[in-house]
C-alpha positions as CSV (number, residue, x, y, z in Angstrom):
1,M,-302.1,-37.9,-118.8
2,K,-304.5,-37.3,-122.0
3,Q,-308.1,-38.3,-121.4
4,M,-309.6,-40.0,-124.0
5,I,-313.0,-39.1,-125.2
6,R,-315.3,-39.4,-127.9
7,M,-316.2,-37.3,-130.6
8,L,-318.3,-34.0,-128.9
9,S,-321.2,-35.5,-132.0
10,I,-321.5,-38.8,-130.2
11,L,-321.4,-37.2,-126.7
12,L,-323.9,-34.5,-127.5
13,C,-326.0,-37.0,-129.8
14,A,-324.8,-35.4,-133.3
15,T,-324.5,-31.9,-132.3
16,L,-320.8,-31.2,-133.8
17,F,-322.5,-33.2,-136.7
18,M,-326.0,-32.7,-137.5
19,M,-326.9,-35.8,-140.2
20,G,-329.2,-35.4,-142.9
21,S,-330.8,-38.2,-144.5
22,A,-330.9,-37.1,-148.0
23,P,-330.1,-34.2,-150.1
24,Q,-332.4,-31.6,-149.6
25,A,-333.4,-27.8,-150.4
26,T,-332.5,-25.7,-147.5
27,H,-335.0,-23.9,-145.3
28,A,-334.1,-20.4,-143.7
29,A,-332.4,-20.6,-140.3
30,S,-334.3,-19.8,-137.0
31,G,-333.8,-17.4,-134.4
32,W,-331.4,-14.9,-136.4
33,T,-330.4,-12.4,-134.2
34,W,-327.4,-10.3,-136.0
35,A,-327.4,-6.6,-136.5
36,P,-329.5,-5.8,-139.4
37,H,-326.8,-3.0,-141.1
38,F,-324.2,-6.1,-141.9
39,W,-326.0,-6.9,-144.7
40,S,-329.6,-6.2,-146.5
41,H,-328.5,-8.8,-149.5
42,A,-326.0,-11.4,-149.7
43,S,-324.2,-9.7,-152.4
44,A,-324.2,-6.3,-150.6
45,A,-321.6,-7.9,-147.6
46,P,-318.3,-6.5,-147.8
47,S,-315.8,-8.3,-150.4
48,S,-312.7,-7.8,-148.3
49,Y,-312.7,-10.2,-146.1
50,Y,-309.2,-12.6,-145.2
51,A,-309.2,-15.7,-143.0
52,V,-306.6,-18.0,-142.1
53,P,-308.0,-21.6,-142.6
54,G,-307.7,-24.2,-140.1
55,G,-308.9,-27.9,-140.1
56,Q,-306.8,-28.4,-136.7
57,S,-308.6,-30.6,-134.3
58,I,-309.7,-28.9,-131.2
59,G,-310.9,-29.8,-127.7
60,I,-314.0,-27.8,-126.5
61,K,-315.2,-27.5,-123.4
62,L,-318.7,-25.6,-123.1
63,H,-320.0,-24.4,-119.6
64,A,-323.7,-23.5,-119.8
65,Q,-325.0,-20.3,-118.4
66,G,-327.0,-22.1,-115.4
67,V,-327.5,-26.0,-114.9
68,L,-329.6,-27.7,-117.8
69,V,-332.7,-29.9,-116.7
70,V,-332.2,-33.2,-118.9
71,G,-334.3,-35.7,-116.7
72,Y,-336.3,-36.8,-113.9
73,H,-335.2,-39.1,-111.2
74,F,-338.0,-40.5,-109.0
75,I,-337.2,-40.8,-105.3
76,H,-339.2,-43.4,-103.0
77,Q,-341.3,-42.9,-100.0
78,G,-342.7,-46.1,-99.1
79,K,-344.6,-47.6,-102.2
80,V,-344.6,-44.2,-104.1
81,S,-342.4,-42.6,-106.4
82,L,-342.1,-39.2,-107.5
83,S,-340.0,-36.1,-108.8
84,P,-340.8,-33.5,-107.0
85,A,-339.4,-30.9,-109.0
86,Q,-341.5,-32.6,-111.9
87,R,-344.9,-32.1,-110.0
88,A,-343.5,-28.9,-109.6
89,H,-344.0,-28.7,-113.4
90,V,-340.0,-28.3,-114.1
91,R,-339.5,-29.3,-117.3
92,I,-336.7,-31.0,-119.4
93,G,-334.9,-28.5,-121.2
94,D,-335.6,-25.9,-118.6
95,M,-332.3,-24.0,-117.8
96,I,-331.9,-23.2,-113.9
97,T,-330.2,-19.9,-113.7
98,S,-330.9,-19.0,-109.8
99,I,-332.3,-20.7,-106.5
100,D,-333.5,-18.9,-103.7
101,G,-331.8,-15.7,-105.6
102,Q,-328.6,-17.5,-105.5
103,P,-327.0,-17.8,-108.9
104,V,-326.2,-21.3,-109.9
105,N,-323.6,-22.4,-112.8
106,A,-322.5,-25.8,-111.3
107,I,-324.2,-29.1,-110.1
108,E,-322.5,-28.6,-106.8
109,Q,-324.1,-25.0,-106.2
110,V,-327.5,-26.6,-106.7
111,T,-327.0,-29.3,-104.6
112,Q,-326.0,-26.6,-102.0
113,C,-329.3,-25.0,-102.6
114,V,-331.3,-27.6,-102.1
115,N,-329.8,-28.8,-99.0
116,N,-330.4,-25.1,-97.4
117,A,-333.9,-25.4,-98.2
118,A,-334.4,-28.7,-96.8
119,A,-332.6,-28.1,-93.8
120,L,-335.3,-25.3,-93.2
121,H,-338.0,-27.6,-94.3
122,R,-339.3,-25.1,-96.9
123,T,-339.6,-24.7,-100.7
124,A,-337.2,-23.4,-102.9
125,T,-337.7,-20.8,-105.9
126,F,-336.3,-21.9,-109.1
127,H,-335.5,-19.6,-111.7
128,V,-335.2,-21.1,-115.0
129,I,-335.4,-20.1,-118.4
130,R,-337.7,-21.8,-120.8
131,Q,-337.7,-21.1,-124.5
132,K,-336.2,-17.8,-123.9
133,A,-338.9,-17.0,-121.5
134,P,-337.9,-16.1,-117.6
135,L,-340.0,-18.3,-115.0
136,A,-340.0,-18.6,-111.0
137,I,-341.2,-22.3,-109.7
138,H,-341.4,-23.3,-106.5
139,V,-340.0,-27.0,-105.7
140,K,-340.1,-28.6,-102.2
141,P,-337.2,-31.2,-101.7
142,E,-338.8,-34.3,-100.5
143,F,-337.2,-37.1,-98.4
144,D,-335.8,-40.1,-100.5
145,D,-335.9,-43.8,-98.7
146,D,-333.5,-45.0,-100.9
147,S,-330.8,-42.4,-100.5
148,G,-331.9,-41.2,-96.8
149,G,-331.8,-37.6,-98.0
150,Y,-333.9,-34.8,-99.4
151,R,-333.8,-34.6,-103.3
152,I,-336.1,-32.8,-106.0
153,G,-335.6,-35.7,-108.7
154,L,-333.9,-34.0,-111.3
155,F,-330.8,-35.2,-113.4
156,I,-329.0,-31.9,-114.3
157,R,-325.7,-31.0,-116.7
158,D,-323.9,-27.6,-116.3
159,T,-320.6,-28.6,-119.1
160,A,-320.3,-30.3,-122.2
161,S,-317.1,-31.4,-123.5
162,G,-315.4,-33.3,-126.8
163,V,-313.3,-32.7,-130.0
164,G,-314.4,-30.8,-133.1
165,T,-312.5,-28.8,-136.1
166,L,-311.3,-25.7,-136.1
167,S,-312.9,-23.7,-139.5
168,F,-310.6,-20.3,-139.6
169,Y,-309.4,-17.6,-137.6
170,L,-309.2,-13.4,-138.7
171,P,-305.3,-12.7,-137.7
172,K,-306.1,-9.4,-137.3
173,T,-308.4,-9.9,-134.1
174,N,-307.5,-13.2,-133.7
175,Q,-311.3,-14.2,-133.7
176,F,-312.1,-17.7,-134.7
177,G,-314.9,-20.1,-135.9
178,A,-315.6,-23.8,-135.9
179,L,-318.1,-26.6,-136.6
180,G,-319.9,-24.8,-138.7
181,H,-323.4,-25.3,-136.5
182,V,-324.8,-25.3,-132.9
183,I,-323.9,-27.4,-130.0
184,T,-327.0,-29.1,-128.4
185,D,-327.9,-30.9,-125.4
186,V,-327.5,-35.1,-125.8
187,D,-331.2,-35.4,-124.3
188,T,-333.0,-32.7,-124.5
189,G,-331.6,-31.2,-128.2
190,E,-331.7,-27.8,-126.7
191,P,-328.9,-25.4,-128.0
192,I,-326.7,-25.1,-125.2
193,L,-326.2,-21.1,-124.2
194,G,-322.7,-20.6,-122.6
195,R,-319.0,-20.0,-122.7
196,G,-316.2,-21.7,-122.3
197,Q,-312.4,-22.9,-123.7
198,I,-311.0,-24.7,-126.8
199,V,-307.9,-26.4,-126.7
200,H,-305.6,-28.4,-128.9
201,A,-306.7,-32.2,-129.8
202,S,-305.6,-35.1,-131.4
203,V,-307.3,-37.6,-133.8
204,T,-306.7,-41.1,-132.6
205,S,-309.2,-43.5,-134.4
206,I,-311.6,-43.6,-137.2
207,E,-314.6,-45.4,-137.4
208,R,-315.3,-45.8,-141.3
209,G,-318.8,-44.7,-142.7
210,E,-321.1,-46.7,-144.5
211,S,-324.3,-46.4,-146.2
212,G,-326.7,-46.0,-143.3
213,Q,-324.1,-45.5,-140.8
214,P,-322.0,-42.4,-140.6
215,G,-318.5,-42.9,-139.3
216,E,-316.9,-40.6,-136.8
217,K,-313.6,-39.5,-135.6
218,R,-312.4,-40.2,-132.1
219,G,-309.8,-37.9,-130.4
220,S,-308.2,-36.9,-127.0
221,F,-307.4,-33.3,-125.5
222,V,-303.4,-32.3,-125.2
223,N,-302.3,-30.2,-122.7
224,D,-306.1,-29.2,-121.8
225,H,-304.5,-27.2,-119.0
226,R,-303.2,-24.8,-122.2
227,V,-306.2,-22.9,-123.1
228,L,-306.1,-22.0,-126.8
229,G,-309.2,-19.6,-126.9
230,T,-312.2,-18.7,-125.3
231,I,-315.8,-19.6,-126.7
232,E,-317.7,-16.5,-126.6
233,D,-321.3,-17.6,-128.7
234,N,-322.3,-21.1,-129.2
235,H,-324.4,-20.3,-132.6
236,E,-326.4,-21.8,-135.1
237,F,-323.6,-21.1,-137.5
238,G,-321.1,-22.6,-135.1
239,V,-318.8,-22.0,-131.8
240,F,-316.9,-18.5,-132.1
241,G,-314.4,-16.7,-129.7
242,R,-310.9,-15.6,-129.5
243,L,-307.8,-17.3,-129.7
244,M,-304.9,-16.8,-127.1
245,S,-302.4,-18.6,-128.7
246,P,-301.4,-19.8,-132.3
247,P,-303.7,-22.8,-133.6
248,G,-300.7,-24.8,-134.8
249,D,-299.8,-25.4,-138.2
250,T,-302.3,-26.1,-141.3
251,V,-301.8,-26.7,-145.2
252,L,-302.1,-23.0,-145.3
253,N,-300.5,-20.9,-142.5
254,K,-301.6,-17.2,-144.4
255,P,-304.6,-15.3,-144.7
256,I,-306.9,-15.8,-148.3
257,E,-310.0,-14.3,-149.1
258,V,-313.2,-15.2,-148.0
259,A,-315.3,-15.6,-151.6
260,R,-318.4,-13.8,-151.9
261,L,-321.4,-16.2,-152.7
262,E,-321.2,-15.8,-156.3
263,Q,-317.7,-16.5,-156.6
264,V,-318.4,-20.1,-155.2
265,H,-319.2,-22.5,-158.1
266,A,-319.4,-26.3,-158.6
267,G,-316.5,-27.9,-159.4
268,P,-313.3,-29.3,-157.8
269,A,-312.4,-27.9,-154.3
270,Q,-310.0,-28.9,-151.1
271,L,-311.5,-30.0,-147.7
272,L,-308.8,-29.5,-144.7
273,T,-309.1,-32.0,-141.6
274,V,-307.1,-34.1,-139.7
275,I,-307.5,-38.0,-140.2
276,S,-304.4,-39.1,-137.9
277,G,-302.7,-37.2,-135.0
278,Q,-302.6,-33.4,-135.2
279,R,-301.5,-33.1,-138.8
280,V,-303.7,-31.2,-141.2
281,E,-304.0,-32.5,-144.7
282,S,-305.8,-31.3,-147.8
283,F,-308.0,-33.7,-149.6
284,R,-310.2,-33.1,-153.0
285,V,-313.7,-33.0,-153.3
286,M,-316.5,-31.6,-155.5
287,V,-318.5,-28.8,-154.9
288,V,-321.8,-30.9,-156.4
289,R,-324.4,-27.7,-156.1
290,T,-324.3,-24.3,-154.8
291,L,-327.6,-23.0,-153.1
292,R,-328.7,-19.6,-153.5
293,Q,-328.9,-17.3,-150.0
294,D,-330.0,-14.2,-149.8
295,H,-329.7,-13.7,-146.2
296,P,-327.8,-16.1,-144.0
297,E,-328.7,-19.7,-143.8
298,S,-326.9,-23.1,-142.4
299,K,-326.8,-25.5,-145.9
300,G,-325.4,-23.8,-148.7
301,L,-323.3,-26.3,-150.7
302,V,-323.7,-30.0,-151.6
303,I,-320.2,-31.6,-151.6
304,K,-319.0,-34.6,-153.1
305,V,-315.6,-36.5,-151.6
306,V,-313.2,-37.9,-154.4
307,D,-310.2,-37.9,-152.7
308,P,-309.0,-42.0,-153.1
309,V,-307.1,-41.5,-149.6
310,L,-309.6,-39.8,-147.8
311,L,-312.1,-42.3,-149.0
312,A,-310.3,-45.2,-147.9
313,K,-309.9,-44.1,-144.5
314,T,-313.0,-42.4,-143.6
315,G,-315.6,-43.7,-146.2
316,G,-316.5,-40.0,-146.9
317,I,-317.5,-37.5,-144.5
318,V,-317.5,-38.8,-141.0
319,Q,-319.0,-37.3,-137.5
320,G,-316.6,-35.1,-135.9
321,M,-315.6,-33.5,-139.8
322,S,-317.6,-30.7,-139.4
323,G,-316.1,-27.4,-139.4
324,S,-313.8,-28.8,-141.8
325,P,-313.0,-25.8,-144.1
326,L,-313.4,-25.4,-147.7
327,L,-311.4,-24.0,-150.2
328,Q,-311.8,-23.4,-154.1
329,D,-309.6,-21.0,-156.5
330,G,-307.3,-20.1,-153.6
331,R,-310.4,-18.6,-151.6
332,L,-312.0,-19.9,-148.0
333,I,-315.6,-20.6,-149.8
334,G,-317.4,-22.6,-146.5
335,A,-317.1,-25.0,-144.2
336,V,-318.4,-28.5,-143.8
337,T,-321.6,-29.1,-141.6
338,H,-323.6,-32.4,-142.3
339,V,-323.5,-36.2,-144.1
340,F,-325.8,-37.6,-146.2
341,V,-326.7,-40.8,-143.9
342,N,-327.4,-42.7,-147.2
343,D,-324.3,-41.5,-149.1
344,P,-321.8,-40.8,-146.8
345,T,-319.5,-39.7,-149.6
346,Q,-322.0,-36.2,-149.8
347,G,-322.7,-33.8,-147.4
348,Y,-323.8,-30.2,-146.6
349,G,-321.6,-27.1,-146.3
350,I,-322.1,-23.5,-144.8
351,Y,-320.6,-20.6,-146.7
352,A,-317.5,-19.3,-145.0
353,L,-319.2,-15.7,-145.6
354,W,-321.8,-16.3,-143.4
355,M,-319.4,-17.8,-140.4
356,V,-316.8,-15.3,-141.1
357,Q,-319.5,-12.3,-140.6
358,K,-320.5,-13.6,-137.4
359,A,-317.1,-13.6,-136.1
360,V,-316.8,-10.0,-137.1
361,H,-319.7,-9.1,-135.5
362,I,-318.7,-10.6,-132.3
363,H,-315.5,-8.8,-132.3
364,L,-317.3,-5.5,-132.7
365,Q,-319.9,-6.3,-129.9
366,H,-316.6,-6.9,-127.6
367,P,-314.0,-5.1,-128.8
368,R,-310.3,-6.3,-127.7
369,E,-306.5,-6.0,-128.5
370,A,-305.7,-9.0,-130.6
371,A,-303.6,-11.2,-128.4
């Protein structure tokens, strides 16, 4: 049975589709960690990359490397309300990686560790990651009158799932890139550090976008027991990993050249995406502006939807469309990433070169035979 879900962009607070309020110049991306030997300048990047454009809808299952704290739950002892974890200075956004030396990756494991500590009437040692720094925090479970059990007073999350768009894959290694930006948690706004899987997905309906109210795609997983690929990195330029089976037909089922930055120009282009079912279609857009970038950044292109069919169906760019590949002059030039809230016909894109180089970088770090 297909499980109906809202788009990841809604479940994760527009994390599949971070929205901008108006066109603006780009700023340097933070947290840049790629190996410096990949390039010293945009023009120095290799020109021989070839990739198969995507456009397919994919289901995403992302598992955190630990358990994320997303809120406080207040227990009751008589007339007193408290959260033991908050009192111990556990913060929203902390990633719990272990408790009393036991690694935790699931909510059930946290529950078991808390119950073990409560049974011995002792404090539990939480090891957390906070803003990339490891910390040890001591939390003592307290009795909750309402539930009749011991609690630490936290809301936690270990997984995220939804539907997005495949941007490309590299035929020689089966490495893929999707979405065009990082997935963050709906409550904390923090990037979700972890790995996961992608599966086939289908678009079931579309809420049309209007000025001030961006629309969205809605979809469902298809054969979610069949893994299409593995997610190896949730990066500010998208999710990256390796395909385990073919992603299905698209408009171009062959590799095409990945454009160098100087080859991308203002003018007509194509956007590949799904607006119904699993069929990838090509729609006309205009590259309004290209932004000079001497190093990898997220917002490189300003695009405008001009295709009457897409405008009639979606109103322009909608949530869930991020990752949709952009083609120009027979080359892969980028992927959609943002929509302008006040004008949903326009939005930003990321240069495909940056995404492809990230995929290559992952393959070089973890070389494997192509599936």
